N, C-alpha and C positions, 0 to 999 in steps of 0.2 A: 277478249279481243284486244289486239295491240292498239295502243293510242295513236291517234292522228299525229303525224310528225310535227312537233313544235319547232318554232324558230325564235331565236333569242338575240337581242341587240347586243353590241360590244360591251355596253355599260352592265348589262346583267351578267354577261360572261365574266367579265372582270371581277364583279362582286363574288360570283361563285368560286372563281379561282382563288381570291384572297382568302376566303373562308377555308378552302381545302389546304392551301398553303399554310395557314395558321395551325391546322390540325394534324399535318403529315410531317414526317421527317423531311429534311432538306433533300432536294434531288428526286424525290419520289415521283412527282408528277412528270418531270423530264423523262425519267426512266419509262414510265408508262407510256408517254407519248412517242418515244423512240421505238419502244417495242411494238406498239400498235402500227406505226408507220413501216417498220421492217416487216411485220407480218403481211401487211397488204402488199408491199413491194415483192415479197416472196410469191405471193399469189399471182401478181401480174408478170412475174418472171417464169411462170410454170412452163411455157412453151419456148423459153430462150435456151441457148447452148449451155453446156454443163457448167461453165464458169462465165456467167454473163458479165458484160461490161456496164458498170453503173456509175453514172456522173451524179455526185452529190454536191449541191450548192448551198453553202451555209453562210448566213449573214451575222450581223454584229449583236443580236438580241437572243432571247430564249427560243425564238422560232429557229435561229441557226443552231442553238444547242440541241433542239429535238432532232435536226438533221444530222448532227454530229453523232448523236448516239445511234441513230438509225444506221449510219455509215459503219459504225463500229460493229454493230450486230451483223450487217450484211457481210462485212469482210470476214468476220469470224465464221460464217456460214458458207464461205467458199466463193463469193462474188469477187469480181476484179473491181475494186472500188477506186475511183479517182475522186478526191476530195478538193473542192476549191472553196477556201475560207476568204471572204471578201474584207476582212477586217484584221487588225493587230490582235493576236489571241490574248495578249496582256490586258486588253480592254473588254474582254467578255465578261458578263455577269457571273456571279458565283456558280450557279448551277451549270451554265454553259461552259464554264471553266473546267468543271469536273467532267463534262462530256467530252471536252477537248482532250483531256488527259486520256480518257478511254480511247478516243480516235488516234491518238499518237502511238499508242501501244500496239495497234493493228496494222497488218501489212496491207498498205494502200499507197497509191500514188498521190502526190500533192501537186496540185497545179496552181499557177498564178493567174490573176484575172486577165492578163494580157496574153495567156496561152490559147488564143482563139483557133489557131491552126490545129492545136491538139483536140479542141472540142469538136471542130468541123470535120476533122479527119479521122474520127473513130466512129465505129459502128456500135453506138450505144444501145443496149437492150432497154434501158430506162434511165431517165433523169429525175432526180429528186430535187424539189424546189423548197429550200428553207431559207431563203434570202430575207424576207420581211413577213411579219405576221399581221395581226389585227391592229397593231399600233401605229402604222404608217399614216403620216398626216400631210406629206408633201410628195410631189412628183419625184420619181427615182432619178437620180442624176447619174452622169457619167462617172466612171466607166462601167457601172452596173447596168445602166440602161442598154449599152452596146451588148453586153453579156446577154441580157434578156431577149434582144432582138436576134441574137445569134442562136439561142436555144429555141425560140419559136420557129426558126427555119429548119430545125432538125426533123427528120423523119422517124420519129420514136415516141414511145409512151412518156408522158411527164406527170409525175405524182407530186401535186402541191400539198404542202403541210399546213393545215388549218385554214389557209385561204391563198389563192395564188398571188404571188408577190406583185403589189402594185394595184390590187383591187380592194376597194372599199367594202368591208364586210357587212356594213349596215345598208348601204344604198345600191350596190352592184355598179357603181361608177368607178372608172379608172382614177385613181388618186392623181389630182393635178391636171386632169383632161382640160383641154385638148393636147397639152404638152406631155402628159405622162405616158407610161407604158406598163404593161403588165404581162406576166407568164400566161401563156395559153396552154393550160394543163388538159390532159386527157382524163385525169383522175384527180380528186381532192379528197383528202381525209381530214376532216374538220374535228376540232377537239372540244370536249366538254358538252357542246350542244351545237346544232345546225344554226347557220346564220342567213338571214334574209338575202344579203348581197350575193350569195352564191346562186340565187334562183331567179334574179330578175336583172333587167338592163343588161350591162355587159357581163354579168356573172355567168349567164348561160353559155357565152362564147368562150369564156376563160376557165370556168371551174370544171367542165367536164362531168364525169359520173361522180356524184358526191356520196361519201359514207361518213358515218359519225362514230368517233370513238369516245365515249363518255369518260374515260379514265378513272372510273370508279367514283365519280362525282354525281350525285343525284340532284335532280333539278327540284327537289321537294321545297315547297315554300315560294317558288318562282311562278307567277301566274303568267301563262303564255297567252299574250294578246295577239300573237302571230303563228300562223301554221302553214303548212303546205296544204294546198287544196287536194282533197282526197275523197274517193267514193264514199268512204265511212261517214263523211260529214253530212251526206244528203241521202244516205241509203234508206232511212226509214220512210222516205216518200216515193220510193220506187215500187209502187204498188200495182199488182196485176190488175187488169180490167175485169170487172165482174160481168156475168152474162146479161144480167137484167139492167142494162143501161141503154142509153140512146144518145144522139148527139147533143141534145141539151145537157147531158151529164158532165160534158168536157168543155164548156164554156165557148163563148163567142170572142173573136179577136177582131179588132178594127185597126188597120194600118193607115195612118194619116201620112200622105206623101204624094208621090207620083206627079210632081210638076212636069211641065213640058220638057222633054229631053232628059228626064231623070226617072221615067216610069219603071225602068228595070230595077231600081233599088227597092221601090215599093213591092214589085212583083217577087223579088228574092225573099223579103221578109214575110210576105203573105204565104208564099209557097212553103217556106220553111215552118211557119206556124201550123199550116195545114198538115204537113207530113210529120210534124212532131205532136199531133194528137189533138189540136183544138177542134171542137165540135164543128164550128162554122167560122169561116174567115171572109172578111170584108176589106176591100181597098176602099178608103175614102180619099178619092184622088182630087188634087188641085186642078189637074188638066183633064179635058174630055177627050184626050187622044184615044183612049181605050175604053171599052165597056165590057171586055172579055179578055182573060188570059187564055190564049189558044192551046197552051200546053197544060193548063190547070183549070178547066172550065168549073171545077168545084168552087173556086173563089169568085165570090160576088163583088160587083163594082158599084160604087155610089160616088156621086159628086160630094166633096168634102162639105160643102155649104147645106147639103140635104140630108146627110146621115144622121141617124139617131144614136147617140153614144151610150144610151141607157143600157145597163146590164152587160157591157162589154169590157174586155181588157184591151187597153189601147197601145199600140206601137206608134210613137210619135216622131216623126222627123226624117224617115228614110226617103231621100229624093224630094223633100218638101220644098226647098228653096227658101228665099228670104224676102219674098215680095210682101206687099202689104196683105194681099189675100192669104198668103201662107201664115202671116203673123195673126190675122184675125181667126183663122181656122184653129191654130194652136191655142189661142186664148179660150175659144169656145170649148175646146176638148179638156183644158185644164180647169175649166170651171166645174166640171164634174168631179166626183170622188172615185172615179173608176181606176182600178190598178193599171199601172202604166209603165212602159219603157221608153226612156227619152234617148234619142240618138241623134247624130248628124246635125241637120239644120234646126231641129228643135233646140239643141244646146247652143248654136250659134245665135239664135234669136233670144234665148233666155240670157245668154251672155251680154247682149246689147241692152237689155231692159231690166233694170234693178226691180221694177214692179213685179215681173214675172218670177224673179228669184224669191221675192217676198211671199208671193202667192204659194210657191212651192214649200217654203219654210213652214207655212201654216196648214199644210195639207194633212189628211189622215189616211191617205191611200197607200198601198203597197207600191213602192217606187223603185225601178232600177235605172240607173243612169250609166251609159256606156261610152264614154269619151275616148277618142284617141289623144295623144299628148298635145297636139295643137289645140283641139277643142277644150281640153282641160286648161290649157294656158289662157284661152280666151276667157273661161269661166273665172279663173283665179286672177285675171288682170296681171298676168306674169308672161314669161316666155316658155317656149318648148324646152329649151335647155334647162331652165330652172326646174320645170316639171320633171325632166329626165334625170336631173341630178339628185332628186329625192323623190323617187315615184311613190314611196309609201306615205310620206307626209303629204304629198299632193292629193292622193286618194282619201286620205283620212279627212283632210281639210274640206274637199268637196263633199264628202258623205255627211259631215257636220253641217256645212252651210246649206245644203239642199234637203237635209234631212232624208236621205235616200241611201240605198245600197249602191255603191259605185264600182264599176268594172272599169278600171284604167287599163286599156288595152296596150298591147306591146309585147316584147319577149318577157316572159314572166308576168303575165297580166295580174294586177293587184286588185283583189276584191275587198272592199272596206265598208264597214257599217258606220253610222252616226256615232255609235258608242266607242269607236276606235279599234274595233276588232278587225284584223286583217288576215286574209288567205292569199298566198302567192301560187299562181297555177304552174304546175311543173311540166306540163306537156305541151304540145304544139310545136311548130317549125316554121321556117320562112316561107313555106307554101302559103301561109295565111296573110302574107304581105301581098294581097292581090284585091283588086277593086270588088267590092260587094261582100267581102268576108264579114265586115262588121254588120251589114244588113242581115246576113244569116244568122249571126249570134243574136241580134235583137229579136229575130224571129223565134229562136229557141226560148229566149227568156219570156216572150209573150205567151208562147203556147204553154209553158210551165205554169206561169201565173194564172192563165185562164182555167187550168186544171186544178187550181186550188193550192198550189205550192206557196209557202211563204217567200217573200222577196229574197232573203239571204240564201236560203237553200237553192231557190231557182237560179240565182246568179252563180253560185258554186257549180251546180250540175250543168248549166248551160256552157259555162267557160270550160269545164273539164271535157264534156263531150265534143265541143267544138275543136279543141286541141286534139283529142283522141282520134277524131275523124281524119283530121289532116296527117297525124302519124300513120294511120292505118293505110290511107291512100298512098303516102310516099313510100311505105314499105312494099306495096305492090308496084311501084314505079310510076305512079301517077302524081308527078311533081317530085321535088318542090318547084322546079321551073315549070311555068305554064299551067299549074293547077287553077281551075276556074271555081269561082264561089259556088256557082250552081252545083258542082260536082260534090261539094260537101253535104248537101242536104240529104240525099238517100243514105250517105255513110253515117251521118248523125242519127238518122232514124234507126238504122240497124243497130248502132252502138246503144241507143236508148232501150230498144227492145231486148237486146242481150242483157243489159244490166238489170232490167226488170225480171227477166226469167231466172237469171243467176240468183237474185235476192229472194224471189219467191220460193226458189228451191231451198235456200238457207232456212227460211221461215218454216218450211214443212218438215225439216229434219230436226228442229229444236224439241 
């Protein structure tokens, strides 16, 4: 079975690269990178005219050298290549200088950085971005910034080499934000190993479809503490239900929330927990506005001060509010050792009270925490910008402090364990930027915990299915604009059942 896709930091990539450079003849890695880029470019040009117009942007470092080598190969293969080198060729590094000599020997047009009319006035079949690689540490300055803005307005495919120029490969933040800029690629070919920044934060808007060219460098000896979230990571828990079972076989879930004016949040979490297979679902409501969900009468309602949390899995915080009554109800729930999902106002109350955080650190329960960036910032006593500037570190820090599995929601949700392991979720879309989507995610997590899933695998599966459901709905024209959180629930249920059936079939054929 193929390995789950690993993600490596820039520091690890640099160590792997140095080891390879010491063992290989000069220029070998650049030749391999250029050849891999040219091969993918050729695939992307399959539907283009017989002699497609290709614009290659090459910068001052080895990333520029990779682009120069790709330009040379594409020109030799019949493309009309226009090359824009943004630096003095005499100042290129040694390997890039050799690539420049190759490029000079080919039949191609050379553009200056101020030839913007030529760039905007040509019908390009492909633009290749080799301006800056993983070593960029400050915002891209003029005139290259104007060049990037010009390319981003073109209606064409853009292939970024290693990382879209201007994007931080570790964090997925635009370097120098808010003043920085970055290439908006439709495709990225990343070298040696995949990088986390391509899959979270701004990365998903700038990297496009990501492929990896290992360049003959094995990652042996490099422990991958980061991966892409993948069904294979939780597949062993996708077990078909046995006939000889009953509702008590699949656990009870209690949703603490439903303050006046926010009952819908608790309803969404409860409905989702029920439709994802929990045996019985209760709402422990702060308000007495409702005693029945008219659309889901299977869900039982109790007042929060009266419910018995014994032998239940808890979802705490959806529509809870931050009143004294809400605080006391949360304290009573946390006094148990029940498996729990913490979301929304439970996190806001915990952020305000160090004593509750201490209580969590001493627990022995299965615990999943699902903050959005503002909730994470409150827990970390930082700002949303600081959280978003390094989502991976923020998720790891929270997981360690709370001794919990953390799902830091957002584009490329980051799932982290207290031990520092991280998975970045690759699916989902802007349809999930809607009220109640987080309540639905909490419901999935709670249902899986109630059915005996470990916290890590439950968080992985819940996040993956949540994103997959949104993708499937958008593919059918339901969103991304106007998708409602409640519409996700039956789609997640269908996704869960399909996954179970698929993996049951695989087990039978072994």
